[in-house]
C-alpha positions, 0 to 999 in steps of 0.5 A: 499500500502506498504511504508517500503520495506525489501529485504532478502538473506541468506548473504545480500552480494550479491542479496538483497542489490543488489534488494534494490539499483535497487529498489531505483533506480527505486522508490526512495520514497519508504523506503527500505533497505535488510539483511540477515538470517545469521549473516556472514558478518554483516557491511561488503559491498555487495561483489564486483562482485555484486558491479560490476555487478550492476555498469555496469548497473547504480546502486551503492551499495556501501553505504549499509552494511550487517545486520542479519533480526530480529525480530523486521524486522516485525514491522519496514516494511510493505513487506518482500520480499526473495529471496528463499525458505529458506530465506522465511523459516528463515525470518517465523521462527522468525515471532511474534505471531500476525504479519500478514506483508507480507511475499513474494518470490521476483520472484513472481513479475516476473511471466513472467520468470518463475522462482520460486527464485534468485539463489545465485550468490556468488556461482553460480558465474553468477551475471548478471544473478541474475541481470536480473532476480532482474530488471525484479521482482523490475519492477514488484513489482513498478508496484504492488505498484504503483496499 
């Protein structure tokens, strides 16, 4: 069973911090973190509109800070969850030889949504839609981890 979970998106200011925040609110006994495959926003808090949309749902993200995904994350985490196929490809590009850490799409845990990725609300401006998908996937993830 996974105990250390990393959520990954592109910039680590919208989708992955939201997923981390929603998951830690639902399953606080797991160690979590989030990261981005780009280094554009290192040290920045989550994007303001995402923080506001999450706060409406009772999820505070203000304590999180963006960081870049690094190869060492394969050793630090038991499960790595990307928000889309590009994130997964960028994560896999850094996989150390011999690492067997599972890397999956977050939406794998919400098949009922029919979504194959969480669209980036930084571009779509649909923060609530992204949060709806994230919440569904987090519920599925929590159920999966409980067995």
